N, C-alpha and C positions, 0 to 999 in steps of 0.2 A: 504494500500500500504506500502511496506517496502522500507527503504532507506539504503544506504551504506555510511559509513564515512571512509575515508582513513586517517590514522594517524600513528605516530611512537612515541616511547618513547625517550626522551632526559633526561637522568638521571631519576628522579621520575616524570617528567612532560610529559603529553601526548600532542603532537604537531599535530594539525589538518592540513592536507594538502588539503583535498577536502571534501565537505559535501553535503548532500541531493542528492546524485546520486541515481536515481531509481535503486532498486536492480533487477538486471537481472541475467541471468545464469553466466555471467562473466563480469568483469570490462572492458569497452572498452579500447583498447590500447592507444588512445590519453589521456585518464584520468590517466592511469598508467604513461605515459611519463611526464605529467604535475605534478603529485605527486612527481616523482623523481627529476624534476627540482626544485620544491619548497623545497624539503628536502635539496638539495645541497645548495640552497640560504640560508636557515635557518642555516645550519651548518657553513657557512662562517661567519655569523654575527647574532647570535641569538637575540641580543638586538634590532637590526634594524627590524627584522621580527617577533617581538612579540607585540601583542596588549596589551597595558597597559590601561585597562578600569578604570573607576572611582572606587576608593576604598571606601568601606563603613566602 
């Protein structure tokens, strides 16, 4: 099975907006709207919407 990841680039970083969507012929409109809202939220405050995992 194939999966789809929705993302965009912020400078040199890839920002994931949605993941593990089952790959269909087209992305469902609600997923596109959700990704747009998440991008807007990220762009207003990147630090707040960035996961800072454990550094090794």
